[in-house]
TIFI-441125 format. One record per residue (C-alpha): residue in one letter; chain; x, y, z. Coordinates in pm, whole numbers. Layout:
N
<atom resn="A" chain="A" xx="X" yy="Y" zz="Z"/>
...
This chain:
339
<atom resn="X" chain="A" xx="12820" yy="11837" zz="1997"/>
<atom resn="X" chain="A" xx="13024" yy="12009" zz="2265"/>
<atom resn="X" chain="A" xx="13389" yy="12050" zz="2353"/>
<atom resn="X" chain="A" xx="13509" yy="11839" zz="2646"/>
<atom resn="X" chain="A" xx="13760" yy="11943" zz="2913"/>
<atom resn="X" chain="A" xx="14087" yy="11757" zz="2947"/>
<atom resn="X" chain="A" xx="14099" yy="11836" zz="3318"/>
<atom resn="X" chain="A" xx="13778" yy="11640" zz="3379"/>
<atom resn="X" chain="A" xx="13886" yy="11315" zz="3211"/>
<atom resn="X" chain="A" xx="14177" yy="11329" zz="2969"/>
<atom resn="X" chain="A" xx="14149" yy="10972" zz="2841"/>
<atom resn="X" chain="A" xx="13776" yy="11005" zz="2786"/>
<atom resn="X" chain="A" xx="13806" yy="11350" zz="2630"/>
<atom resn="X" chain="A" xx="14064" yy="11236" zz="2374"/>
<atom resn="X" chain="A" xx="13864" yy="10921" zz="2293"/>
<atom resn="X" chain="A" xx="13539" yy="11119" zz="2250"/>
<atom resn="X" chain="A" xx="13710" yy="11378" zz="2032"/>
<atom resn="X" chain="A" xx="13872" yy="11127" zz="1797"/>
<atom resn="X" chain="A" xx="13559" yy="10913" zz="1772"/>
<atom resn="X" chain="A" xx="13346" yy="11213" zz="1673"/>
<atom resn="X" chain="A" xx="13133" yy="11204" zz="1988"/>
<atom resn="X" chain="A" xx="13272" yy="11544" zz="2094"/>
<atom resn="X" chain="A" xx="13344" yy="11855" zz="1889"/>
<atom resn="X" chain="A" xx="13690" yy="11882" zz="2037"/>
<atom resn="X" chain="A" xx="13898" yy="11947" zz="2347"/>
<atom resn="X" chain="A" xx="13913" yy="12231" zz="2596"/>
<atom resn="X" chain="A" xx="14277" yy="12250" zz="2701"/>
<atom resn="X" chain="A" xx="14438" yy="12485" zz="2950"/>
<atom resn="X" chain="A" xx="14754" yy="12673" zz="2861"/>
<atom resn="X" chain="A" xx="15061" yy="12600" zz="3072"/>
<atom resn="X" chain="A" xx="15047" yy="12917" zz="3279"/>
<atom resn="X" chain="A" xx="15427" yy="12947" zz="3272"/>
<atom resn="X" chain="A" xx="15412" yy="13325" zz="3227"/>
<atom resn="X" chain="A" xx="15061" yy="13415" zz="3345"/>
<atom resn="X" chain="A" xx="14716" yy="13286" zz="3429"/>
<atom resn="X" chain="A" xx="14617" yy="12974" zz="3230"/>
<atom resn="X" chain="A" xx="14354" yy="13020" zz="2959"/>
<atom resn="X" chain="A" xx="14119" yy="12761" zz="2814"/>
<atom resn="X" chain="A" xx="14169" yy="12687" zz="2444"/>
<atom resn="X" chain="A" xx="13916" yy="12529" zz="2205"/>
<atom resn="X" chain="A" xx="14077" yy="12262" zz="1988"/>
<atom resn="X" chain="A" xx="13856" yy="12099" zz="1727"/>
<atom resn="X" chain="A" xx="13861" yy="11727" zz="1656"/>
<atom resn="X" chain="A" xx="13997" yy="11807" zz="1310"/>
<atom resn="X" chain="A" xx="14286" yy="12007" zz="1462"/>
<atom resn="X" chain="A" xx="14376" yy="11731" zz="1709"/>
<atom resn="X" chain="A" xx="14367" yy="11468" zz="1436"/>
<atom resn="X" chain="A" xx="14573" yy="11682" zz="1197"/>
<atom resn="X" chain="A" xx="14839" yy="11743" zz="1462"/>
<atom resn="X" chain="A" xx="14867" yy="11374" zz="1549"/>
<atom resn="X" chain="A" xx="14889" yy="11264" zz="1186"/>
<atom resn="X" chain="A" xx="15150" yy="11529" zz="1102"/>
<atom resn="X" chain="A" xx="15368" yy="11416" zz="1391"/>
<atom resn="X" chain="A" xx="15342" yy="11049" zz="1297"/>
<atom resn="X" chain="A" xx="15433" yy="11137" zz="939"/>
<atom resn="X" chain="A" xx="15742" yy="11327" zz="1056"/>
<atom resn="X" chain="A" xx="15845" yy="11043" zz="1288"/>
<atom resn="X" chain="A" xx="15813" yy="10781" zz="1016"/>
<atom resn="X" chain="A" xx="15497" yy="10604" zz="1128"/>
<atom resn="X" chain="A" xx="15307" yy="10487" zz="1435"/>
<atom resn="X" chain="A" xx="15473" yy="10347" zz="1744"/>
<atom resn="X" chain="A" xx="15408" yy="10277" zz="2110"/>
<atom resn="X" chain="A" xx="15426" yy="10571" zz="2348"/>
<atom resn="X" chain="A" xx="15538" yy="10608" zz="2708"/>
<atom resn="X" chain="A" xx="15316" yy="10875" zz="2867"/>
<atom resn="X" chain="A" xx="15541" yy="11083" zz="3093"/>
<atom resn="X" chain="A" xx="15358" yy="11419" zz="3078"/>
<atom resn="X" chain="A" xx="15032" yy="11522" zz="3247"/>
<atom resn="X" chain="A" xx="14748" yy="11424" zz="3014"/>
<atom resn="X" chain="A" xx="14527" yy="11709" zz="3133"/>
<atom resn="X" chain="A" xx="14756" yy="11944" zz="2937"/>
<atom resn="X" chain="A" xx="14793" yy="11941" zz="2560"/>
<atom resn="X" chain="A" xx="15142" yy="11785" zz="2541"/>
<atom resn="X" chain="A" xx="15033" yy="11476" zz="2731"/>
<atom resn="X" chain="A" xx="14692" yy="11463" zz="2564"/>
<atom resn="X" chain="A" xx="14853" yy="11461" zz="2219"/>
<atom resn="X" chain="A" xx="15059" yy="11157" zz="2322"/>
<atom resn="X" chain="A" xx="14728" yy="10979" zz="2386"/>
<atom resn="X" chain="A" xx="14592" yy="11103" zz="2053"/>
<atom resn="X" chain="A" xx="14896" yy="10988" zz="1854"/>
<atom resn="X" chain="A" xx="14884" yy="10643" zz="2010"/>
<atom resn="X" chain="A" xx="14509" yy="10607" zz="1948"/>
<atom resn="X" chain="A" xx="14530" yy="10722" zz="1586"/>
<atom resn="X" chain="A" xx="14829" yy="10495" zz="1527"/>
<atom resn="X" chain="A" xx="14646" yy="10204" zz="1696"/>
<atom resn="X" chain="A" xx="14942" yy="10169" zz="1931"/>
<atom resn="X" chain="A" xx="14993" yy="10135" zz="2305"/>
<atom resn="X" chain="A" xx="15016" yy="10431" zz="2543"/>
<atom resn="X" chain="A" xx="15180" yy="10309" zz="2864"/>
<atom resn="X" chain="A" xx="15149" yy="10551" zz="3156"/>
<atom resn="X" chain="A" xx="15429" yy="10627" zz="3398"/>
<atom resn="X" chain="A" xx="15347" yy="10539" zz="3761"/>
<atom resn="X" chain="A" xx="15179" yy="10812" zz="3964"/>
<atom resn="X" chain="A" xx="15397" yy="11039" zz="4174"/>
<atom resn="X" chain="A" xx="15704" yy="11253" zz="4108"/>
<atom resn="X" chain="A" xx="15901" yy="11176" zz="3792"/>
<atom resn="X" chain="A" xx="16224" yy="10993" zz="3874"/>
<atom resn="X" chain="A" xx="16492" yy="10836" zz="3660"/>
<atom resn="X" chain="A" xx="16436" yy="10500" zz="3829"/>
<atom resn="X" chain="A" xx="16061" yy="10505" zz="3762"/>
<atom resn="X" chain="A" xx="16133" yy="10594" zz="3399"/>
<atom resn="X" chain="A" xx="16373" yy="10301" zz="3362"/>
<atom resn="X" chain="A" xx="16117" yy="10056" zz="3499"/>
<atom resn="X" chain="A" xx="15839" yy="10194" zz="3278"/>
<atom resn="X" chain="A" xx="16058" yy="10183" zz="2967"/>
<atom resn="X" chain="A" xx="16146" yy="9820" zz="3036"/>
<atom resn="X" chain="A" xx="15774" yy="9731" zz="3051"/>
<atom resn="X" chain="A" xx="15694" yy="9874" zz="2708"/>
<atom resn="X" chain="A" xx="15588" yy="9633" zz="2431"/>
<atom resn="X" chain="A" xx="15818" yy="9556" zz="2141"/>
<atom resn="X" chain="A" xx="15821" yy="9776" zz="1833"/>
<atom resn="X" chain="A" xx="15886" yy="10143" zz="1764"/>
<atom resn="X" chain="A" xx="15895" yy="10346" zz="2085"/>
<atom resn="X" chain="A" xx="15832" yy="10716" zz="2134"/>
<atom resn="X" chain="A" xx="15821" yy="10951" zz="2432"/>
<atom resn="X" chain="A" xx="15757" yy="11322" zz="2487"/>
<atom resn="X" chain="A" xx="15944" yy="11496" zz="2771"/>
<atom resn="X" chain="A" xx="16018" yy="11838" zz="2917"/>
<atom resn="X" chain="A" xx="16380" yy="11947" zz="2972"/>
<atom resn="X" chain="A" xx="16375" yy="11885" zz="3348"/>
<atom resn="X" chain="A" xx="16284" yy="11520" zz="3288"/>
<atom resn="X" chain="A" xx="16560" yy="11485" zz="3028"/>
<atom resn="X" chain="A" xx="16819" yy="11618" zz="3275"/>
<atom resn="X" chain="A" xx="16710" yy="11374" zz="3545"/>
<atom resn="X" chain="A" xx="16728" yy="11085" zz="3302"/>
<atom resn="X" chain="A" xx="17070" yy="11175" zz="3161"/>
<atom resn="X" chain="A" xx="17212" yy="11208" zz="3513"/>
<atom resn="X" chain="A" xx="17135" yy="10839" zz="3575"/>
<atom resn="X" chain="A" xx="17335" yy="10591" zz="3360"/>
<atom resn="X" chain="A" xx="17065" yy="10321" zz="3361"/>
<atom resn="X" chain="A" xx="16792" yy="10569" zz="3270"/>
<atom resn="X" chain="A" xx="17012" yy="10727" zz="3001"/>
<atom resn="X" chain="A" xx="17058" yy="10385" zz="2842"/>
<atom resn="X" chain="A" xx="16681" yy="10330" zz="2853"/>
<atom resn="X" chain="A" xx="16621" yy="10665" zz="2685"/>
<atom resn="X" chain="A" xx="16867" yy="10576" zz="2409"/>
<atom resn="X" chain="A" xx="16650" yy="10274" zz="2324"/>
<atom resn="X" chain="A" xx="16361" yy="10497" zz="2210"/>
<atom resn="X" chain="A" xx="16329" yy="10566" zz="1840"/>
<atom resn="X" chain="A" xx="16244" yy="10932" zz="1902"/>
<atom resn="X" chain="A" xx="16235" yy="11157" zz="2208"/>
<atom resn="X" chain="A" xx="16029" yy="11475" zz="2164"/>
<atom resn="X" chain="A" xx="16153" yy="11758" zz="2387"/>
<atom resn="X" chain="A" xx="15951" yy="12077" zz="2416"/>
<atom resn="X" chain="A" xx="16094" yy="12404" zz="2540"/>
<atom resn="X" chain="A" xx="16459" yy="12303" zz="2566"/>
<atom resn="X" chain="A" xx="16663" yy="12604" zz="2681"/>
<atom resn="X" chain="A" xx="16944" yy="12732" zz="2458"/>
<atom resn="X" chain="A" xx="17269" yy="12549" zz="2514"/>
<atom resn="X" chain="A" xx="17107" yy="12233" zz="2650"/>
<atom resn="X" chain="A" xx="17266" yy="11920" zz="2506"/>
<atom resn="X" chain="A" xx="16995" yy="11677" zz="2395"/>
<atom resn="X" chain="A" xx="17043" yy="11305" zz="2326"/>
<atom resn="X" chain="A" xx="17105" yy="11195" zz="1969"/>
<atom resn="X" chain="A" xx="16752" yy="11054" zz="1928"/>
<atom resn="X" chain="A" xx="16584" yy="11376" zz="2046"/>
<atom resn="X" chain="A" xx="16381" yy="11624" zz="1843"/>
<atom resn="X" chain="A" xx="16330" yy="11972" zz="1985"/>
<atom resn="X" chain="A" xx="15971" yy="12079" zz="1937"/>
<atom resn="X" chain="A" xx="15813" yy="12423" zz="1929"/>
<atom resn="X" chain="A" xx="15445" yy="12493" zz="1968"/>
<atom resn="X" chain="A" xx="15181" yy="12572" zz="2224"/>
<atom resn="X" chain="A" xx="14832" yy="12477" zz="2334"/>
<atom resn="X" chain="A" xx="14692" yy="12697" zz="2057"/>
<atom resn="X" chain="A" xx="14861" yy="12474" zz="1797"/>
<atom resn="X" chain="A" xx="14780" yy="12137" zz="1959"/>
<atom resn="X" chain="A" xx="15133" yy="12133" zz="2099"/>
<atom resn="X" chain="A" xx="15449" yy="12107" zz="1892"/>
<atom resn="X" chain="A" xx="15410" yy="12203" zz="1526"/>
<atom resn="X" chain="A" xx="15774" yy="12287" zz="1441"/>
<atom resn="X" chain="A" xx="16032" yy="12009" zz="1487"/>
<atom resn="X" chain="A" xx="16402" yy="12097" zz="1498"/>
<atom resn="X" chain="A" xx="16313" yy="12429" zz="1339"/>
<atom resn="X" chain="A" xx="16121" yy="12272" zz="1048"/>
<atom resn="X" chain="A" xx="15739" yy="12307" zz="1034"/>
<atom resn="X" chain="A" xx="15531" yy="11989" zz="1033"/>
<atom resn="X" chain="A" xx="15340" yy="11909" zz="712"/>
<atom resn="X" chain="A" xx="15072" yy="12171" zz="652"/>
<atom resn="X" chain="A" xx="15225" yy="12426" zz="892"/>
<atom resn="X" chain="A" xx="15346" yy="12768" zz="778"/>
<atom resn="X" chain="A" xx="15558" yy="13021" zz="966"/>
<atom resn="X" chain="A" xx="15605" yy="13393" zz="920"/>
<atom resn="X" chain="A" xx="15720" yy="13684" zz="1134"/>
<atom resn="X" chain="A" xx="15503" yy="13971" zz="1249"/>
<atom resn="X" chain="A" xx="15629" yy="14327" zz="1202"/>
<atom resn="X" chain="A" xx="15775" yy="14316" zz="1554"/>
<atom resn="X" chain="A" xx="15948" yy="13979" zz="1489"/>
<atom resn="X" chain="A" xx="15689" yy="13783" zz="1680"/>
<atom resn="X" chain="A" xx="15641" yy="13432" zz="1540"/>
<atom resn="X" chain="A" xx="15313" yy="13364" zz="1359"/>
<atom resn="X" chain="A" xx="15186" yy="13012" zz="1289"/>
<atom resn="X" chain="A" xx="14913" yy="12865" zz="1074"/>
<atom resn="X" chain="A" xx="14805" yy="12516" zz="982"/>
<atom resn="X" chain="A" xx="14525" yy="12263" zz="1021"/>
<atom resn="X" chain="A" xx="14606" yy="12212" zz="1391"/>
<atom resn="X" chain="A" xx="14530" yy="12575" zz="1480"/>
<atom resn="X" chain="A" xx="14284" yy="12626" zz="1767"/>
<atom resn="X" chain="A" xx="13932" yy="12758" zz="1711"/>
<atom resn="X" chain="A" xx="14006" yy="13023" zz="1973"/>
<atom resn="X" chain="A" xx="13973" yy="13082" zz="2347"/>
<atom resn="X" chain="A" xx="13674" yy="12985" zz="2555"/>
<atom resn="X" chain="A" xx="13652" yy="13339" zz="2695"/>
<atom resn="X" chain="A" xx="13603" yy="13477" zz="2341"/>
<atom resn="X" chain="A" xx="13900" yy="13717" zz="2348"/>
<atom resn="X" chain="A" xx="14067" yy="13609" zz="2023"/>
<atom resn="X" chain="A" xx="14279" yy="13907" zz="1920"/>
<atom resn="X" chain="A" xx="14585" yy="13679" zz="1889"/>
<atom resn="X" chain="A" xx="14418" yy="13509" zz="1589"/>
<atom resn="X" chain="A" xx="14437" yy="13720" zz="1273"/>
<atom resn="X" chain="A" xx="14345" yy="13662" zz="908"/>
<atom resn="X" chain="A" xx="14593" yy="13774" zz="642"/>
<atom resn="X" chain="A" xx="14542" yy="13711" zz="269"/>
<atom resn="X" chain="A" xx="14277" yy="13452" zz="342"/>
<atom resn="X" chain="A" xx="14485" yy="13258" zz="598"/>
<atom resn="X" chain="A" xx="14411" yy="13249" zz="968"/>
<atom resn="X" chain="A" xx="14723" yy="13286" zz="1183"/>
<atom resn="X" chain="A" xx="14807" yy="13268" zz="1551"/>
<atom resn="X" chain="A" xx="15037" yy="13553" zz="1657"/>
<atom resn="X" chain="A" xx="15251" yy="13414" zz="1936"/>
<atom resn="X" chain="A" xx="15429" yy="13615" zz="2200"/>
<atom resn="X" chain="A" xx="15764" yy="13464" zz="2100"/>
<atom resn="X" chain="A" xx="16043" yy="13647" zz="1918"/>
<atom resn="X" chain="A" xx="16238" yy="13461" zz="1652"/>
<atom resn="X" chain="A" xx="16411" yy="13445" zz="1315"/>
<atom resn="X" chain="A" xx="16266" yy="13263" zz="1017"/>
<atom resn="X" chain="A" xx="16458" yy="13162" zz="706"/>
<atom resn="X" chain="A" xx="16478" yy="12797" zz="606"/>
<atom resn="X" chain="A" xx="16435" yy="12705" zz="972"/>
<atom resn="X" chain="A" xx="16282" yy="12872" zz="1277"/>
<atom resn="X" chain="A" xx="16500" yy="13003" zz="1559"/>
<atom resn="X" chain="A" xx="16317" yy="13101" zz="1876"/>
<atom resn="X" chain="A" xx="16481" yy="13367" zz="2093"/>
<atom resn="X" chain="A" xx="16224" yy="13373" zz="2372"/>
<atom resn="X" chain="A" xx="15909" yy="13554" zz="2473"/>
<atom resn="X" chain="A" xx="15863" yy="13919" zz="2382"/>
<atom resn="X" chain="A" xx="15763" yy="14007" zz="2737"/>
<atom resn="X" chain="A" xx="16076" yy="13838" zz="2876"/>
<atom resn="X" chain="A" xx="16311" yy="14085" zz="2706"/>
<atom resn="X" chain="A" xx="16513" yy="14275" zz="2968"/>
<atom resn="X" chain="A" xx="16574" yy="14646" zz="2915"/>
<atom resn="X" chain="A" xx="16885" yy="14738" zz="3107"/>
<atom resn="X" chain="A" xx="17078" yy="15063" zz="3070"/>
<atom resn="X" chain="A" xx="16892" yy="15131" zz="2745"/>
<atom resn="X" chain="A" xx="16986" yy="14794" zz="2591"/>
<atom resn="X" chain="A" xx="16746" yy="14513" zz="2500"/>
<atom resn="X" chain="A" xx="16872" yy="14176" zz="2625"/>
<atom resn="X" chain="A" xx="16717" yy="13842" zz="2532"/>
<atom resn="X" chain="A" xx="16731" yy="13612" zz="2838"/>
<atom resn="X" chain="A" xx="16808" yy="13320" zz="2603"/>
<atom resn="X" chain="A" xx="17131" yy="13492" zz="2499"/>
<atom resn="X" chain="A" xx="17251" yy="13503" zz="2861"/>
<atom resn="X" chain="A" xx="17118" yy="13156" zz="2945"/>
<atom resn="X" chain="A" xx="17306" yy="13009" zz="2649"/>
<atom resn="X" chain="A" xx="17632" yy="13156" zz="2782"/>
<atom resn="X" chain="A" xx="17563" yy="13030" zz="3135"/>
<atom resn="X" chain="A" xx="17510" yy="12675" zz="3012"/>
<atom resn="X" chain="A" xx="17867" yy="12677" zz="2884"/>
<atom resn="X" chain="A" xx="17998" yy="12723" zz="3241"/>
<atom resn="X" chain="A" xx="18108" yy="12394" zz="3403"/>
<atom resn="X" chain="A" xx="17891" yy="12304" zz="3701"/>
<atom resn="X" chain="A" xx="17582" yy="12502" zz="3601"/>
<atom resn="X" chain="A" xx="17296" yy="12259" zz="3545"/>
<atom resn="X" chain="A" xx="17001" yy="12494" zz="3489"/>
<atom resn="X" chain="A" xx="16974" yy="12869" zz="3439"/>
<atom resn="X" chain="A" xx="16684" yy="13109" zz="3405"/>
<atom resn="X" chain="A" xx="16755" yy="13476" zz="3346"/>
<atom resn="X" chain="A" xx="16503" yy="13745" zz="3444"/>
<atom resn="X" chain="A" xx="16493" yy="14118" zz="3495"/>
<atom resn="X" chain="A" xx="16449" yy="14269" zz="3842"/>
<atom resn="X" chain="A" xx="16345" yy="14638" zz="3873"/>
<atom resn="X" chain="A" xx="16651" yy="14853" zz="3941"/>
<atom resn="X" chain="A" xx="16659" yy="15228" zz="4007"/>
<atom resn="X" chain="A" xx="16990" yy="15272" zz="3823"/>
<atom resn="X" chain="A" xx="16966" yy="15031" zz="3528"/>
<atom resn="X" chain="A" xx="16591" yy="15008" zz="3477"/>
<atom resn="X" chain="A" xx="16614" yy="14630" zz="3508"/>
<atom resn="X" chain="A" xx="16883" yy="14427" zz="3679"/>
<atom resn="X" chain="A" xx="16986" yy="14110" zz="3491"/>
<atom resn="X" chain="A" xx="16955" yy="13826" zz="3741"/>
<atom resn="X" chain="A" xx="17037" yy="13459" zz="3683"/>
<atom resn="X" chain="A" xx="16867" yy="13197" zz="3899"/>
<atom resn="X" chain="A" xx="17068" yy="12877" zz="3868"/>
<atom resn="X" chain="A" xx="17106" yy="12522" zz="3992"/>
<atom resn="X" chain="A" xx="17466" yy="12411" zz="4006"/>
<atom resn="X" chain="A" xx="17728" yy="12197" zz="4169"/>
<atom resn="X" chain="A" xx="17887" yy="12328" zz="4489"/>
<atom resn="X" chain="A" xx="18042" yy="12573" zz="4525"/>
<atom resn="X" chain="A" xx="17824" yy="12812" zz="4324"/>
<atom resn="X" chain="A" xx="18010" yy="13051" zz="4095"/>
<atom resn="X" chain="A" xx="18022" yy="13410" zz="4211"/>
<atom resn="X" chain="A" xx="17873" yy="13696" zz="4017"/>
<atom resn="X" chain="A" xx="18218" yy="13851" zz="3980"/>
<atom resn="X" chain="A" xx="18362" yy="13530" zz="3834"/>
<atom resn="X" chain="A" xx="18082" yy="13494" zz="3581"/>
<atom resn="X" chain="A" xx="18105" yy="13857" zz="3476"/>
<atom resn="X" chain="A" xx="18476" yy="13802" zz="3406"/>
<atom resn="X" chain="A" xx="18434" yy="13477" zz="3213"/>
<atom resn="X" chain="A" xx="18104" yy="13490" zz="3019"/>
<atom resn="X" chain="A" xx="18137" yy="13565" zz="2648"/>
<atom resn="X" chain="A" xx="17874" yy="13840" zz="2639"/>
<atom resn="X" chain="A" xx="17857" yy="14214" zz="2580"/>
<atom resn="X" chain="A" xx="17918" yy="14396" zz="2906"/>
<atom resn="X" chain="A" xx="17560" yy="14526" zz="2922"/>
<atom resn="X" chain="A" xx="17426" yy="14168" zz="2899"/>
<atom resn="X" chain="A" xx="17632" yy="14031" zz="3190"/>
<atom resn="X" chain="A" xx="17432" yy="13923" zz="3498"/>
<atom resn="X" chain="A" xx="17451" yy="14162" zz="3790"/>
<atom resn="X" chain="A" xx="17327" yy="13901" zz="4034"/>
<atom resn="X" chain="A" xx="17348" yy="13521" zz="4063"/>
<atom resn="X" chain="A" xx="17093" yy="13336" zz="4279"/>
<atom resn="X" chain="A" xx="17171" yy="12966" zz="4339"/>
<atom resn="X" chain="A" xx="16871" yy="12748" zz="4427"/>
<atom resn="X" chain="A" xx="16824" yy="12376" zz="4491"/>
<atom resn="X" chain="A" xx="16561" yy="12346" zz="4217"/>
<atom resn="X" chain="A" xx="16373" yy="12570" zz="3979"/>
<atom resn="X" chain="A" xx="15996" yy="12617" zz="4023"/>
<atom resn="X" chain="A" xx="15780" yy="12434" zz="3771"/>
<atom resn="X" chain="A" xx="15421" yy="12471" zz="3654"/>
<atom resn="X" chain="A" xx="15176" yy="12181" zz="3670"/>
<atom resn="X" chain="A" xx="15271" yy="12109" zz="3308"/>
<atom resn="X" chain="A" xx="15637" yy="12066" zz="3407"/>
<atom resn="X" chain="A" xx="15764" yy="12388" zz="3247"/>
<atom resn="X" chain="A" xx="15977" yy="12650" zz="3420"/>
<atom resn="X" chain="A" xx="15751" yy="12894" zz="3605"/>
<atom resn="X" chain="A" xx="15915" yy="13221" zz="3505"/>
<atom resn="X" chain="A" xx="15687" yy="13431" zz="3724"/>
<atom resn="X" chain="A" xx="15792" yy="13226" zz="4027"/>
<atom resn="X" chain="A" xx="16157" yy="13265" zz="3921"/>
<atom resn="X" chain="A" xx="16109" yy="13644" zz="3909"/>
<atom resn="X" chain="A" xx="15974" yy="13635" zz="4264"/>
<atom resn="X" chain="A" xx="16278" yy="13436" zz="4379"/>
<atom resn="X" chain="A" xx="16511" yy="13685" zz="4207"/>
<atom resn="X" chain="A" xx="16331" yy="13985" zz="4356"/>
<atom resn="X" chain="A" xx="16335" yy="13836" zz="4706"/>
<atom resn="X" chain="A" xx="16708" yy="13763" zz="4680"/>
<atom resn="X" chain="A" xx="16772" yy="14119" zz="4562"/>
<atom resn="X" chain="A" xx="16581" yy="14254" zz="4861"/>
<atom resn="X" chain="A" xx="16790" yy="14044" zz="5099"/>
<atom resn="X" chain="A" xx="17116" yy="14203" zz="4983"/>
């Protein structure tokens, strides 16, 4: 048996994998911080992930498919519905809008209702009263990659995971059944469990390590682990400015407390004086706050204050709907060069 690519036929690939006709899925990573890679996910891993999620949610239910199914987050929605012998109703083709969501939600069959969304979709829904009411009717809303400070609806669960773990494997900081978490020596988050990928198609598998008989995936995310997992952000996103290490999430969290700021992504731009210049690319209500105003009002150490604010109409997204941080860096660098 062979692995089948999601990008060729997501519905068929998931069906073949769960029926045993295929060895598993080939899923592309999101590419939010670099070139996408192809990940090998066995049928056993896909099934384990789906069952663990359904156990955490309290049982099967019907799903509204609002994410691209050629990426793992959307494909796992299909897998959960199929394993739970439930419906998977697809959103209409085209850009995601609050109105389209409301119509699709109204067409769902009776019974338990689930949906998986990215933060941008949640914001669009909550900005529309009718769509917000429709979202409140779902039993559970899974939200992956919510930025710090983002207010989620009461029925939402914040998920953490990646393609290499068949999507989310830690819900609201608590690992799914069968999942274990530990920290690497450099505070990078390590994950293990039955939903762990077999590896990468290109064969470069140094991120998978075996310790005391357990196979782990060493992520590139920094975090804290006690009774629950707290994710601070990616190790390669840390900004070194004036000799200080600054986690972008720390600054983004403070920016989300500022009235009028809807979205914020903080990146480092090369700077001859500071090493890296802390730059915040934001979407906001008019008029945009000035850099001077934010530096006076943000509750942050002085070294962590943004030295530049770049307002934009919208933030760039990857095909998977996540913030494209590389594209944000290019926007920040271009704005710096225009000064």
